[in-house]
Each structure stands twice: as structure tokens, then as C-alpha cells.
BAMAR-430383 format. One record per residue (C-alpha): y, x negated, z negated; residue in one letter; residue number from 1. Coordinates in Angstrom, 3 decimals. Each point is the difference from the previous one (the first is absolute). Example, Ala and Ser with C-alpha at 12.3 -4.5 7.8 and 13.67 -1.06 7.14 Angstrom:
BEGIN
+----------+----------+----------+-----+-----+
|       py |       px |       pz | res |   n |
+----------+----------+----------+-----+-----+
|   -4.500 |  -12.300 |   -7.800 |   A |   1 |
|    3.440 |   -1.370 |    0.660 |   S |   2 |
+----------+----------+----------+-----+-----+
REM end
This chain:
BEGIN
+----------+----------+----------+-----+-----+
|       py |       px |       pz | res |   n |
+----------+----------+----------+-----+-----+
|    0.000 |    0.000 |    0.000 |   M |   1 |
|    2.351 |   -2.919 |   -0.671 |   N |   2 |
|   -0.651 |   -1.325 |    3.503 |   R |   3 |
|    0.560 |    3.458 |    1.426 |   L |   4 |
|    3.290 |    0.514 |   -1.843 |   E |   5 |
|    1.299 |   -3.340 |    1.275 |   K |   6 |
|   -0.981 |    0.677 |    3.610 |   L |   7 |
|    3.245 |   -0.993 |    1.766 |   P |   8 |
|    1.830 |    2.450 |    2.266 |   V |   9 |
|    0.231 |   -2.548 |    2.881 |   P |  10 |
|   -3.797 |    0.140 |    0.398 |   I |  11 |
|    0.573 |    3.321 |    1.804 |   L |  12 |
|    2.185 |   -1.296 |    2.869 |   P |  13 |
|   -2.205 |   -3.108 |    0.113 |   T |  14 |
|   -2.951 |    2.197 |    0.892 |   F |  15 |
|    2.102 |    1.831 |    2.579 |   V |  16 |
|    0.367 |   -3.403 |    1.639 |   G |  17 |
|   -3.689 |   -0.864 |   -0.452 |   A |  18 |
|   -1.091 |    3.310 |    1.538 |   L |  19 |
|    2.367 |   -0.437 |    2.924 |   T |  20 |
|   -1.323 |   -3.510 |    0.605 |   L |  21 |
|   -3.594 |    1.258 |   -0.219 |   S |  22 |
|    0.838 |    2.546 |    2.719 |   N |  23 |
|    1.231 |   -2.874 |    2.150 |   V |  24 |
|   -3.296 |   -1.832 |   -0.527 |   Y |  25 |
|   -1.936 |    3.184 |    0.744 |   A |  26 |
|    1.679 |   -0.084 |    3.409 |   G |  27 |
|   -1.655 |   -3.404 |    0.484 |   F |  28 |
|   -3.370 |    1.585 |   -0.769 |   G |  29 |
|   -0.233 |   -0.882 |   -3.710 |   Y |  30 |
|   -0.547 |    3.559 |   -1.236 |   S |  31 |
|   -1.926 |   -1.026 |   -3.130 |   W |  32 |
|    3.063 |   -1.781 |   -1.331 |   L |  33 |
|    2.004 |    3.167 |    0.477 |   R |  34 |
|   -2.573 |    2.109 |   -1.834 |   H |  35 |
|   -0.119 |   -2.414 |   -2.936 |   V |  36 |
|    3.801 |   -0.068 |   -0.301 |   M |  37 |
|    0.253 |    3.797 |    0.228 |   M |  38 |
|   -2.533 |    0.558 |   -2.776 |   W |  39 |
|    1.582 |   -2.714 |   -2.131 |   T |  40 |
|    3.379 |    1.683 |    0.443 |   A |  41 |
|   -1.548 |    3.318 |   -1.024 |   M |  42 |
|   -1.201 |   -1.610 |   -3.242 |   V |  43 |
|    3.495 |   -1.403 |   -0.633 |   I |  44 |
|    1.543 |    3.419 |    0.713 |   L |  45 |
|   -2.400 |    1.695 |   -2.428 |   I |  46 |
|    0.792 |   -2.659 |   -2.603 |   C |  47 |
|    3.694 |    0.707 |    0.397 |   Y |  48 |
|   -0.567 |    3.754 |   -0.337 |   I |  49 |
|   -1.920 |   -0.671 |   -3.224 |   V |  50 |
|    2.849 |   -2.238 |   -1.159 |   K |  51 |
|    2.477 |    2.839 |    0.588 |   M |  52 |
|   -2.166 |    2.400 |   -1.998 |   I |  53 |
|   -0.949 |   -2.420 |   -2.783 |   R |  54 |
|    3.350 |   -1.813 |   -0.338 |   F |  55 |
|    2.723 |    2.421 |    1.159 |   P |  56 |
|    2.694 |   -1.671 |   -2.128 |   K |  57 |
|   -0.681 |   -3.392 |    1.604 |   T |  58 |
|    0.177 |    1.500 |    3.479 |   C |  59 |
|    3.163 |    1.905 |   -0.868 |   L |  60 |
|    1.675 |   -3.192 |   -1.204 |   E |  61 |
|   -0.996 |   -1.703 |    3.261 |   E |  62 |
|    1.365 |    2.930 |    1.980 |   Y |  63 |
|    3.331 |   -0.127 |   -1.835 |   K |  64 |
|    0.578 |   -3.571 |    1.240 |   A |  65 |
|    1.502 |    0.132 |    3.504 |   V |  66 |
|   -2.035 |   -2.726 |    1.742 |   V |  67 |
|   -3.437 |    1.013 |   -1.386 |   P |  68 |
|    0.939 |    3.601 |    0.738 |   C |  69 |
|    0.632 |   -0.859 |    3.660 |   S |  70 |
|   -3.415 |   -1.693 |    0.130 |   L |  71 |
|   -1.769 |    3.062 |   -1.381 |   Y |  72 |
|    0.272 |    1.280 |    3.576 |   A |  73 |
|   -2.992 |   -2.254 |    0.647 |   G |  74 |
|   -2.130 |    2.617 |   -1.793 |   F |  75 |
|    0.689 |    2.675 |    2.601 |   S |  76 |
|   -0.203 |   -2.508 |    2.852 |   M |  77 |
|   -3.510 |   -1.069 |   -1.047 |   V |  78 |
|   -0.882 |    3.692 |   -0.332 |   T |  79 |
|    1.091 |    0.716 |    3.573 |   M |  80 |
|   -1.969 |   -2.949 |    1.379 |   I |  81 |
|   -3.141 |    1.004 |   -1.902 |   L |  82 |
|    0.395 |    3.617 |    1.097 |   G |  83 |
|    0.124 |   -1.086 |    3.625 |   S |  84 |
|   -3.044 |   -2.246 |   -0.535 |   Y |  85 |
|   -2.117 |    2.767 |   -1.520 |   F |  86 |
|    1.095 |    2.485 |    2.672 |   F |  87 |
|   -1.054 |   -2.512 |    2.639 |   E |  88 |
|   -3.435 |   -0.201 |   -1.672 |   L |  89 |
|   -0.381 |    3.751 |    0.397 |   G |  90 |
|    1.083 |    1.211 |   -3.431 |   F |  91 |
|    2.381 |    2.924 |    0.510 |   T |  92 |
|    1.348 |   -0.591 |   -3.512 |   A |  93 |
|    1.561 |   -3.149 |    1.432 |   G |  94 |
|    2.702 |    2.126 |    1.620 |   K |  95 |
|    0.787 |    1.557 |   -3.381 |   F |  96 |
|    0.165 |   -3.465 |   -1.635 |   I |  97 |
|    2.308 |   -1.217 |    2.788 |   W |  98 |
|    2.213 |    3.075 |   -0.402 |   G |  99 |
|    0.059 |   -0.437 |   -3.775 |   A | 100 |
|    1.170 |   -3.587 |    0.452 |   G | 101 |
|    2.778 |    1.161 |    2.311 |   L | 102 |
|    1.070 |    2.714 |   -2.459 |   A | 103 |
|   -0.056 |   -2.382 |   -2.983 |   I | 104 |
|    2.083 |   -2.532 |    1.911 |   H | 105 |
|    2.548 |    2.669 |    0.943 |   T | 106 |
|    0.409 |    1.073 |   -3.634 |   V | 107 |
|    0.235 |   -3.617 |   -1.150 |   H | 108 |
|    2.638 |   -0.721 |    2.659 |   L | 109 |
|    2.136 |    2.920 |   -1.168 |   L | 110 |
|   -0.328 |   -0.935 |   -3.679 |   V | 111 |
|    0.831 |   -3.634 |    0.752 |   F | 112 |
|    3.099 |    1.039 |    1.969 |   T | 113 |
|    1.293 |    2.294 |   -2.720 |   V | 114 |
|   -0.538 |   -2.562 |   -2.737 |   R | 115 |
|    1.190 |   -3.148 |    1.771 |   N | 116 |
|    2.529 |    1.138 |    2.584 |   M | 117 |
|    1.517 |    3.178 |   -1.425 |   I | 118 |
|   -0.235 |   -0.284 |   -3.790 |   M | 119 |
|    0.714 |   -3.743 |   -0.131 |   K | 120 |
|    0.317 |   -2.988 |    2.300 |   R | 121 |
|   -0.419 |   -3.660 |   -0.913 |   E | 122 |
|    0.354 |   -2.803 |    2.538 |   I | 123 |
|   -2.364 |   -2.367 |   -1.849 |   S | 124 |
|   -2.940 |    2.392 |    0.429 |   T | 125 |
|    0.879 |    0.886 |    3.596 |   F | 126 |
|   -2.606 |   -2.251 |    1.593 |   V | 127 |
|   -2.209 |    0.209 |    3.117 |   P | 128 |
|   -2.848 |    1.565 |   -2.006 |   S | 129 |
|    1.970 |    3.240 |    0.452 |   W | 130 |
|   -1.378 |    0.072 |    3.539 |   F | 131 |
|   -3.506 |    0.440 |   -1.462 |   V | 132 |
|    1.181 |    3.392 |   -1.226 |   T | 133 |
|    2.351 |    0.961 |    2.823 |   Y | 134 |
|   -2.061 |   -1.172 |    2.991 |   N | 135 |
|   -3.449 |   -0.087 |   -1.561 |   G | 136 |
|   -0.390 |    3.670 |    0.887 |   I | 137 |
|   -0.363 |   -1.170 |    3.611 |   M | 138 |
|   -3.529 |   -1.131 |   -0.864 |   V | 139 |
|   -0.786 |    3.639 |    0.789 |   S | 140 |
|    1.010 |   -0.709 |    3.620 |   C | 141 |
|   -2.131 |   -3.151 |    0.105 |   V | 142 |
|   -3.115 |    1.766 |   -1.317 |   T | 143 |
|    0.490 |    3.665 |    0.909 |   G | 144 |
|   -0.764 |    0.064 |    3.709 |   G | 145 |
|   -3.074 |    2.200 |   -0.466 |   A | 146 |
|    1.556 |    2.335 |   -2.556 |   M | 147 |
|    1.445 |    2.481 |    2.509 |   N | 148 |
|    3.418 |   -0.267 |   -1.649 |   A | 149 |
|    2.169 |   -0.975 |    2.964 |   K | 150 |
|    3.064 |    1.898 |   -1.234 |   G | 151 |
|   -0.030 |   -1.538 |   -3.475 |   I | 152 |
|   -0.612 |   -3.497 |    1.344 |   L | 153 |
|    2.856 |    0.352 |    2.487 |   T | 154 |
|    2.372 |    0.963 |   -2.821 |   V | 155 |
|   -1.229 |   -2.930 |   -2.121 |   V | 156 |
|    0.482 |   -2.386 |    2.932 |   T | 157 |
|    3.609 |    0.989 |    0.628 |   Y | 158 |
|    0.711 |    0.045 |   -3.734 |   Y | 159 |
|   -1.452 |   -3.510 |   -0.362 |   G | 160 |
|    2.121 |   -1.407 |    2.819 |   I | 161 |
|    3.139 |    1.657 |   -1.380 |   A | 162 |
|   -0.487 |   -1.191 |   -3.591 |   I | 163 |
|   -0.779 |   -3.536 |    1.186 |   Y | 164 |
|    3.141 |   -0.166 |    2.148 |   V | 165 |
|    2.072 |    1.379 |   -2.891 |   I | 166 |
|   -1.406 |   -2.188 |   -2.777 |   L | 167 |
|   -0.576 |   -3.362 |    1.662 |   V | 168 |
|    3.693 |   -0.980 |    0.496 |   P | 169 |
|    0.679 |    0.644 |   -3.705 |   F | 170 |
|   -3.155 |   -1.899 |   -0.957 |   M | 171 |
|    0.955 |   -3.018 |    2.110 |   I | 172 |
|    3.495 |    0.030 |   -1.516 |   W | 173 |
|   -1.490 |    0.177 |   -3.496 |   R | 174 |
|   -2.380 |   -2.917 |    0.651 |   L | 175 |
|    2.867 |   -2.100 |    1.328 |   M | 176 |
|    2.520 |    0.821 |   -2.729 |   K | 177 |
|   -2.022 |    0.525 |   -3.180 |   V | 178 |
|   -2.510 |   -2.415 |   -1.492 |   E | 179 |
|   -3.642 |    1.050 |    0.197 |   V | 180 |
|   -1.651 |   -0.673 |   -3.352 |   K | 181 |
|   -3.329 |   -1.902 |   -0.072 |   P | 182 |
|   -1.835 |    3.084 |   -1.301 |   A | 183 |
|    0.786 |    1.927 |    3.201 |   V | 184 |
|    0.359 |   -2.936 |    2.419 |   Y | 185 |
|   -3.151 |    0.834 |    1.939 |   H | 186 |
|    1.266 |    3.496 |    0.749 |   T | 187 |
|    2.091 |   -1.587 |    2.760 |   M | 188 |
|   -3.186 |   -0.198 |    2.083 |   A | 189 |
|   -0.106 |    3.811 |    0.033 |   V | 190 |
|    2.747 |   -0.075 |    2.659 |   L | 191 |
|   -2.763 |   -0.372 |    2.598 |   L | 192 |
|   -1.716 |    3.244 |   -1.008 |   A | 193 |
|    2.438 |    2.797 |    0.947 |   P | 194 |
|    0.786 |   -1.239 |    3.520 |   C | 195 |
|   -3.704 |   -0.624 |    0.638 |   S | 196 |
|   -0.853 |    3.494 |   -1.215 |   L | 197 |
|    2.688 |    1.378 |    2.300 |   C | 198 |
|   -1.469 |   -1.800 |    3.029 |   V | 199 |
|   -3.545 |    1.181 |   -0.741 |   V | 200 |
|    1.110 |    3.560 |   -0.758 |   S | 201 |
|    2.073 |    0.317 |    3.174 |   V | 202 |
|   -2.849 |   -1.281 |    2.170 |   L | 203 |
|   -2.604 |    2.119 |   -1.818 |   N | 204 |
|    1.889 |    3.288 |   -0.236 |   V | 205 |
|    2.585 |    0.322 |    2.774 |   L | 206 |
|   -1.393 |    0.855 |    3.445 |   E | 207 |
|    2.703 |   -1.767 |    2.003 |   K | 208 |
|    1.617 |   -2.561 |   -2.297 |   P | 209 |
|    3.320 |   -1.458 |    1.064 |   S | 210 |
|   -0.337 |   -3.584 |    1.232 |   Q | 211 |
|    3.421 |   -0.804 |   -1.463 |   V | 212 |
|   -0.933 |    1.408 |   -3.402 |   L | 213 |
|   -3.370 |   -1.751 |   -0.130 |   V | 214 |
|    1.546 |   -3.309 |    1.129 |   T | 215 |
|    2.743 |    0.242 |   -2.628 |   F | 216 |
|   -2.498 |    0.735 |   -2.765 |   L | 217 |
|   -2.308 |   -2.818 |    1.077 |   Y | 218 |
|    2.904 |   -2.458 |    0.086 |   L | 219 |
|    0.568 |    0.999 |   -3.633 |   C | 220 |
|   -3.694 |   -0.777 |   -0.619 |   V | 221 |
|    0.376 |   -3.465 |    1.545 |   L | 222 |
|    3.183 |   -0.728 |   -1.959 |   A | 223 |
|   -1.667 |    1.085 |   -3.255 |   S | 224 |
|   -3.112 |   -2.046 |    0.783 |   L | 225 |
|    2.073 |   -3.143 |    0.633 |   V | 226 |
|    1.845 |    0.617 |   -3.274 |   F | 227 |
|   -3.301 |    0.209 |   -1.920 |   I | 228 |
|   -1.439 |   -3.114 |    1.645 |   L | 229 |
|    3.138 |   -1.952 |   -0.918 |   I | 230 |
|   -0.245 |    1.277 |   -3.576 |   K | 231 |
|   -3.761 |   -0.557 |   -0.306 |   L | 232 |
|    0.219 |   -3.441 |   -1.701 |   P | 233 |
|    2.480 |    1.420 |   -2.506 |   K | 234 |
|   -2.201 |    3.054 |   -0.632 |   F | 235 |
|   -2.927 |   -2.241 |   -0.911 |   F | 236 |
|    2.122 |   -2.283 |   -2.175 |   S | 237 |
|   -0.126 |    2.573 |   -2.821 |   F | 238 |
|   -2.897 |    0.230 |   -2.472 |   P | 239 |
|   -2.266 |    2.890 |    0.955 |   F | 240 |
|    1.131 |    3.405 |   -1.217 |   A | 241 |
|   -0.707 |    3.580 |    1.118 |   P | 242 |
|    3.201 |   -0.187 |    2.048 |   G | 243 |
|   -1.928 |   -2.016 |    2.600 |   Y | 244 |
|   -1.220 |    3.409 |    1.179 |   A | 245 |
|    3.292 |    0.300 |    1.869 |   G | 246 |
|   -1.381 |   -2.238 |    2.753 |   M | 247 |
|   -3.238 |    1.915 |    0.638 |   T | 248 |
|    0.527 |    3.355 |    1.700 |   F | 249 |
|    3.091 |   -1.065 |    1.995 |   P | 250 |
|   -1.932 |   -2.862 |    1.600 |   M | 251 |
|   -3.005 |    2.226 |    0.723 |   A | 252 |
|    1.945 |    2.848 |    1.606 |   I | 253 |
|    1.938 |   -2.631 |    1.960 |   G | 254 |
|   -3.281 |   -0.915 |    1.737 |   I | 255 |
|   -0.540 |    3.628 |    0.996 |   V | 256 |
|    3.573 |    0.242 |    1.289 |   A | 257 |
|   -0.474 |   -3.083 |    2.218 |   S | 258 |
|   -3.361 |    1.236 |    1.295 |   A | 259 |
|    1.475 |    3.407 |    0.844 |   K | 260 |
|    3.076 |   -1.555 |    1.586 |   M | 261 |
|   -2.122 |   -2.349 |    2.088 |   G | 262 |
|   -2.058 |    2.920 |    1.314 |   A | 263 |
|    3.183 |    1.989 |    0.685 |   F | 264 |
|    1.490 |   -2.833 |    2.047 |   L | 265 |
|   -3.233 |   -0.572 |    1.903 |   T | 266 |
|   -0.306 |    3.689 |    0.869 |   E | 267 |
|    3.612 |   -0.090 |    1.176 |   G | 268 |
|   -0.817 |   -2.718 |    2.530 |   G | 269 |
|    1.316 |   -2.952 |   -2.029 |   Q | 270 |
|   -3.375 |   -1.741 |   -0.315 |   E | 271 |
|    1.267 |   -3.509 |   -0.750 |   A | 272 |
|    2.373 |    1.149 |   -2.736 |   L | 273 |
|   -2.610 |    2.370 |   -1.389 |   G | 274 |
|   -2.561 |   -2.788 |   -0.186 |   N | 275 |
|    2.504 |   -2.255 |   -1.782 |   A | 276 |
|    0.587 |    2.670 |   -2.647 |   V | 277 |
|   -3.759 |    0.524 |   -0.443 |   I | 278 |
|   -0.441 |   -3.769 |   -0.421 |   Q | 279 |
|    2.710 |    0.119 |   -2.670 |   L | 280 |
|   -2.082 |    2.644 |   -1.774 |   A | 281 |
|   -2.802 |   -2.573 |   -0.154 |   G | 282 |
|    2.224 |   -2.442 |   -1.901 |   F | 283 |
|    1.120 |    2.849 |   -2.266 |   Q | 284 |
|   -3.620 |    0.881 |   -0.735 |   T | 285 |
|   -0.769 |   -3.601 |   -0.952 |   F | 286 |
|    2.981 |   -0.320 |   -2.354 |   I | 287 |
|   -0.437 |    3.473 |   -1.488 |   T | 288 |
|   -3.676 |   -0.596 |   -0.766 |   T | 289 |
|    0.917 |   -3.070 |   -2.038 |   M | 290 |
|    2.751 |    1.827 |   -1.896 |   I | 291 |
|   -1.963 |    3.164 |   -0.814 |   I | 292 |
|   -3.142 |   -1.964 |   -0.855 |   G | 293 |
|    1.978 |   -2.181 |   -2.396 |   Y | 294 |
|    1.734 |    2.948 |   -1.682 |   V | 295 |
|   -3.245 |    1.971 |   -0.426 |   L | 296 |
|   -1.723 |   -3.051 |   -1.484 |   L | 297 |
|    2.814 |   -0.601 |   -2.462 |   R | 298 |
|    0.042 |    3.657 |   -1.040 |   F | 299 |
|   -3.751 |   -0.233 |   -0.665 |   F | 300 |
|    0.530 |   -3.154 |   -2.048 |   M | 301 |
|    2.736 |    1.737 |   -2.004 |   M | 302 |
|   -2.276 |    2.965 |   -0.640 |   F | 303 |
|   -2.947 |   -1.986 |   -1.345 |   I | 304 |
|    2.237 |   -2.140 |   -2.233 |   K | 305 |
|    1.416 |    3.001 |   -1.891 |   I | 306 |
|   -1.654 |    0.052 |   -3.379 |   E | 307 |
|   -0.983 |    3.216 |   -1.723 |   A | 308 |
|    1.817 |    0.937 |   -3.186 |   R | 309 |
+----------+----------+----------+-----+-----+
REM end
């Protein structure tokens, strides 16, 4: 129970990244890896549900803190991915699980907005992890192709693009003008997630996506990726902490964005450029595997070192 109570919130978005990466590997034919990661994530999700029931005060204190609160969106994101997985396996309940994840994320998004944008605003806690809450709902567009929810996914796609375009200038200004404390330093890597989600959602959901829009969003992906690669040595200069989770999902969804963009360019007759983008996805896969593998291993080491009371 002590281990369960101390289960860190960032383990949730870490598994969003691990599941996304396992889907990438499944595309290479490694389906067993995907199955193992999905069932492991289900165990983690159940553990977190038990934590909420057994230690509600601990979870409430976590939720009151702005940055952990923004990362709680990982709970609904994992739920949506697992719902899609089970639906794909033939379990009709998977659609309900996926829908529940979408509903939970919507409620969380509204609560987060009321508490941290309407009731009070603090520049020190306005960090890129906010995108986990505000754009994380777009995981529904990444995973919901078979859910027969075209209307909802279209709304989510346009919402995601709009909120990204609105928030990112303020976020860039904040990162340039206000010091980012060591405890939330790794959240800067999250900048890659919202633009990548936008690219994947547009190409998954919209029937005739605008070339200008897709190009603009993918240029944002490339700029964010370069920023992370430049920062990578600094990210790893810190002792390991749960905040390392900030590098996981953004890097994984960035692979999907490049793969989708490469296919989009190739289908549009730009084979050479499309192939270059797909080759970039290969480098992203290599780097992301190292990062996510390292973070998962360190989380496991943290877990087994916690002593019972």
C-alpha cells in the first residue's frame, strides 16, 4: 500500500508514450511487444484507480498542485488508448472504455481551466505540461478511427488546432522571459506533443486536409523536435526524477506525426520529400526508444526501492 500511495502521477503520461511507441513497433510487425505494453498499462491504470479509492486525500493533494494536475490527463489518455486496443481485439466494451476516457478528459479539461485560468493564474506554474491537458484530448483522434464518431473527432481536431495556436505564443514568451525551475524543467519537451497531435489528427480525421495547414503544423513539429534535441544534454544532466516523463509521449507521438506526414507527402506526389520525412521518423524511433526505455527502467527502480512502513 505504501508503494501504491507513492505511485507518481508522471507514470501515467509515461505509459501514454510507451503505448504510442509500442504501436509504432507493432507497425514493424512486433505485435507481441504491443500486447505486453498494453496489458502492463492496464495494470498501472488499475493500480492508479485503487490508489484513488484507497488514498483519496493523497490524490486530491496531487490534483490541487497545478503541474501534477495537468499530468493527470495521462489517466484518460491511457484509457482511450486501451479502449481502442480492446475494441480492435473484438471487445465491444472497448468503445465504452474509449468514450469514458474522452468524457473524463473533457471534464478534467474544464475543471483545470476553471481552477487555473479563471479562478487564479500564476506564471510560474504555466508550463508546457498544460498541453497534456489541453491537447491530450486529441488522443481520441489518434485512436478513434474505428469508433464511428466522425463528428466528435472533427470538433476535437479543430479545437486542438485552435487551442495550440492560442496557447503556444504565450508559452514561448513565458519560457523566454521567466525562469523554468529544475522541478519542471523537463516539461519543456512537451512542446513537441500538441503540434504532433494536431498533424496526426488532421491527417486521420479530415477528408481533404489543407496542404498549407498540414505543412505549417509539421514545421512546428520540426522546430519543436530541434529544440528538444538541443536541450537533450541539459535534460539528462539532472538526477532522475518523475519529471523525466515529460520527454516520453511527446517524442513518441512525434514519430507518428513524421510517419503520417511522410505518407501524406508521398501520396501527394512528393516522393523524395516524403521519403526524407519517413527516414527522419527512423531516427526519432531510435532516440525515443532510448529515452522511454530509460525512463521506464528508472521508474521500476524507484518502485522497488520504496520501503514499506
